PASE-49798 format. One record per residue (C-alpha): residue number from 1; residue in one letter; z, x, y. Coordinates in nm, 2 decimals, decimal comma, padded with zeros to 4 digits. Layout:
<node><i>NUM</i><aa>A</aa><zz>Z</zz><xx>X</xx><yy>Y</yy></node>
...
This chain:
<node><i>1</i><aa>M</aa><zz>07,26</zz><xx>09,92</xx><yy>08,41</yy></node>
<node><i>2</i><aa>S</aa><zz>07,36</zz><xx>10,29</xx><yy>08,39</yy></node>
<node><i>3</i><aa>R</aa><zz>07,16</zz><xx>10,58</xx><yy>08,50</yy></node>
<node><i>4</i><aa>S</aa><zz>06,95</zz><xx>10,79</xx><yy>08,26</yy></node>
<node><i>5</i><aa>L</aa><zz>07,13</zz><xx>11,11</xx><yy>08,13</yy></node>
<node><i>6</i><aa>S</aa><zz>06,82</zz><xx>11,31</xx><yy>08,19</yy></node>
<node><i>7</i><aa>K</aa><zz>06,82</zz><xx>11,25</xx><yy>08,55</yy></node>
<node><i>8</i><aa>G</aa><zz>07,18</zz><xx>11,34</xx><yy>08,61</yy></node>
<node><i>9</i><aa>P</aa><zz>07,42</zz><xx>11,20</xx><yy>08,87</yy></node>
<node><i>10</i><aa>F</aa><zz>07,29</zz><xx>11,06</xx><yy>09,19</yy></node>
<node><i>11</i><aa>V</aa><zz>07,42</zz><xx>11,23</xx><yy>09,51</yy></node>
<node><i>12</i><aa>H</aa><zz>07,28</zz><xx>11,15</xx><yy>09,84</yy></node>
<node><i>13</i><aa>P</aa><zz>07,08</zz><xx>11,45</xx><yy>09,97</yy></node>
<node><i>14</i><aa>S</aa><zz>07,25</zz><xx>11,45</xx><yy>10,30</yy></node>
<node><i>15</i><aa>L</aa><zz>07,59</zz><xx>11,53</xx><yy>10,13</yy></node>
<node><i>16</i><aa>F</aa><zz>07,46</zz><xx>11,86</xx><yy>10,02</yy></node>
<node><i>17</i><aa>K</aa><zz>07,36</zz><xx>11,97</xx><yy>10,37</yy></node>
<node><i>18</i><aa>K</aa><zz>07,70</zz><xx>11,90</xx><yy>10,52</yy></node>
<node><i>19</i><aa>N</aa><zz>07,98</zz><xx>12,16</xx><yy>10,54</yy></node>
<node><i>20</i><aa>L</aa><zz>08,27</zz><xx>12,03</xx><yy>10,34</yy></node>
<node><i>21</i><aa>N</aa><zz>08,52</zz><xx>12,27</xx><yy>10,47</yy></node>
<node><i>22</i><aa>L</aa><zz>08,56</zz><xx>12,10</xx><yy>10,81</yy></node>
<node><i>23</i><aa>K</aa><zz>08,89</zz><xx>11,98</xx><yy>10,96</yy></node>
<node><i>24</i><aa>Q</aa><zz>08,73</zz><xx>11,64</xx><yy>11,03</yy></node>
<node><i>25</i><aa>P</aa><zz>08,65</zz><xx>11,39</xx><yy>10,74</yy></node>
<node><i>26</i><aa>L</aa><zz>08,29</zz><xx>11,34</xx><yy>10,65</yy></node>
<node><i>27</i><aa>K</aa><zz>08,16</zz><xx>10,99</xx><yy>10,70</yy></node>
<node><i>28</i><aa>I</aa><zz>07,97</zz><xx>10,82</xx><yy>10,41</yy></node>
<node><i>29</i><aa>W</aa><zz>07,78</zz><xx>10,51</xx><yy>10,40</yy></node>
<node><i>30</i><aa>C</aa><zz>07,62</zz><xx>10,58</xx><yy>10,05</yy></node>
<node><i>31</i><aa>R</aa><zz>07,88</zz><xx>10,42</xx><yy>09,82</yy></node>
<node><i>32</i><aa>N</aa><zz>07,67</zz><xx>10,47</xx><yy>09,51</yy></node>
<node><i>33</i><aa>S</aa><zz>07,69</zz><xx>10,86</xx><yy>09,52</yy></node>
<node><i>34</i><aa>F</aa><zz>07,88</zz><xx>11,02</xx><yy>09,24</yy></node>
<node><i>35</i><aa>I</aa><zz>08,16</zz><xx>11,26</xx><yy>09,31</yy></node>
<node><i>36</i><aa>I</aa><zz>08,08</zz><xx>11,61</xx><yy>09,19</yy></node>
<node><i>37</i><aa>P</aa><zz>08,32</zz><xx>11,91</xx><yy>09,14</yy></node>
<node><i>38</i><aa>E</aa><zz>08,21</zz><xx>12,06</xx><yy>09,48</yy></node>
<node><i>39</i><aa>F</aa><zz>08,37</zz><xx>11,78</xx><yy>09,67</yy></node>
<node><i>40</i><aa>V</aa><zz>08,73</zz><xx>11,84</xx><yy>09,53</yy></node>
<node><i>41</i><aa>D</aa><zz>08,99</zz><xx>11,89</xx><yy>09,79</yy></node>
<node><i>42</i><aa>S</aa><zz>08,75</zz><xx>11,74</xx><yy>10,07</yy></node>
<node><i>43</i><aa>V</aa><zz>08,83</zz><xx>11,44</xx><yy>10,29</yy></node>
<node><i>44</i><aa>F</aa><zz>08,57</zz><xx>11,16</xx><yy>10,32</yy></node>
<node><i>45</i><aa>N</aa><zz>08,56</zz><xx>10,85</xx><yy>10,53</yy></node>
<node><i>46</i><aa>I</aa><zz>08,39</zz><xx>10,58</xx><yy>10,31</yy></node>
<node><i>47</i><aa>H</aa><zz>08,25</zz><xx>10,26</xx><yy>10,47</yy></node>
<node><i>48</i><aa>N</aa><zz>08,35</zz><xx>09,94</xx><yy>10,31</yy></node>
<node><i>49</i><aa>G</aa><zz>08,12</zz><xx>09,72</xx><yy>10,52</yy></node>
<node><i>50</i><aa>K</aa><zz>08,35</zz><xx>09,67</xx><yy>10,81</yy></node>
<node><i>51</i><aa>S</aa><zz>08,55</zz><xx>09,99</xx><yy>10,87</yy></node>
<node><i>52</i><aa>F</aa><zz>08,61</zz><xx>10,34</xx><yy>10,71</yy></node>
<node><i>53</i><aa>I</aa><zz>08,87</zz><xx>10,42</xx><yy>10,46</yy></node>
<node><i>54</i><aa>Q</aa><zz>08,99</zz><xx>10,77</xx><yy>10,44</yy></node>
<node><i>55</i><aa>I</aa><zz>09,01</zz><xx>10,93</xx><yy>10,09</yy></node>
<node><i>56</i><aa>K</aa><zz>09,09</zz><xx>11,28</xx><yy>09,98</yy></node>
<node><i>57</i><aa>V</aa><zz>08,89</zz><xx>11,38</xx><yy>09,66</yy></node>
<node><i>58</i><aa>I</aa><zz>09,10</zz><xx>11,51</xx><yy>09,37</yy></node>
<node><i>59</i><aa>E</aa><zz>08,99</zz><xx>11,64</xx><yy>09,03</yy></node>
<node><i>60</i><aa>D</aa><zz>09,05</zz><xx>11,31</xx><yy>08,85</yy></node>
<node><i>61</i><aa>M</aa><zz>08,78</zz><xx>11,14</xx><yy>09,07</yy></node>
<node><i>62</i><aa>V</aa><zz>08,50</zz><xx>11,37</xx><yy>08,96</yy></node>
<node><i>63</i><aa>G</aa><zz>08,23</zz><xx>11,16</xx><yy>08,78</yy></node>
<node><i>64</i><aa>H</aa><zz>08,32</zz><xx>10,83</xx><yy>08,95</yy></node>
<node><i>65</i><aa>K</aa><zz>08,14</zz><xx>10,68</xx><yy>09,25</yy></node>
<node><i>66</i><aa>F</aa><zz>08,26</zz><xx>10,68</xx><yy>09,61</yy></node>
<node><i>67</i><aa>G</aa><zz>08,24</zz><xx>10,31</xx><yy>09,62</yy></node>
<node><i>68</i><aa>E</aa><zz>08,52</zz><xx>10,27</xx><yy>09,35</yy></node>
<node><i>69</i><aa>F</aa><zz>08,78</zz><xx>10,39</xx><yy>09,58</yy></node>
<node><i>70</i><aa>A</aa><zz>08,70</zz><xx>10,18</xx><yy>09,90</yy></node>
<node><i>71</i><aa>S</aa><zz>08,75</zz><xx>09,81</xx><yy>09,82</yy></node>
<node><i>72</i><aa>T</aa><zz>08,52</zz><xx>09,57</xx><yy>10,00</yy></node>
<node><i>73</i><aa>R</aa><zz>08,73</zz><xx>09,26</xx><yy>09,91</yy></node>
<node><i>74</i><aa>K</aa><zz>09,02</zz><xx>09,14</xx><yy>10,14</yy></node>
<node><i>75</i><aa>K</aa><zz>09,35</zz><xx>09,08</xx><yy>09,96</yy></node>
<node><i>76</i><aa>N</aa><zz>09,50</zz><xx>08,73</xx><yy>10,01</yy></node>
<node><i>77</i><aa>V</aa><zz>09,83</zz><xx>08,71</xx><yy>10,17</yy></node>
<node><i>78</i><aa>F</aa><zz>10,02</zz><xx>08,38</xx><yy>10,15</yy></node>
<node><i>79</i><aa>K</aa><zz>10,29</zz><xx>08,28</xx><yy>10,38</yy></node>
<node><i>80</i><aa>K</aa><zz>10,63</zz><xx>08,20</xx><yy>10,25</yy></node>
<node><i>81</i><aa>K</aa><zz>10,75</zz><xx>07,85</xx><yy>10,35</yy></node>
<node><i>82</i><aa>L</aa><zz>11,09</zz><xx>07,84</xx><yy>10,51</yy></node>
<node><i>83</i><aa>K</aa><zz>11,34</zz><xx>07,61</xx><yy>10,34</yy></node>
<node><i>84</i><aa>K</aa><zz>11,50</zz><xx>07,34</xx><yy>10,55</yy></node>
<node><i>85</i><aa>K</aa><zz>11,87</zz><xx>07,30</xx><yy>10,54</yy></node>
């Protein structure tokens, strides 16, 4: 279900308190926060449940959620079988 337009996008309050112009990326556990225009050109480490994935925010990401850019699923990799001669 989507969020009401009258409420506006949800951004975790701790993200407003942080200085975004730091050299170090900012760690985020709140994957449901929206990316707002103030976050453009900032670097974030987004937690995917096991580790952090580093992402630099660009203008095309505004309006999306942080969780969309840090996949929580592991990709299957199948081994190739060697052919016997």
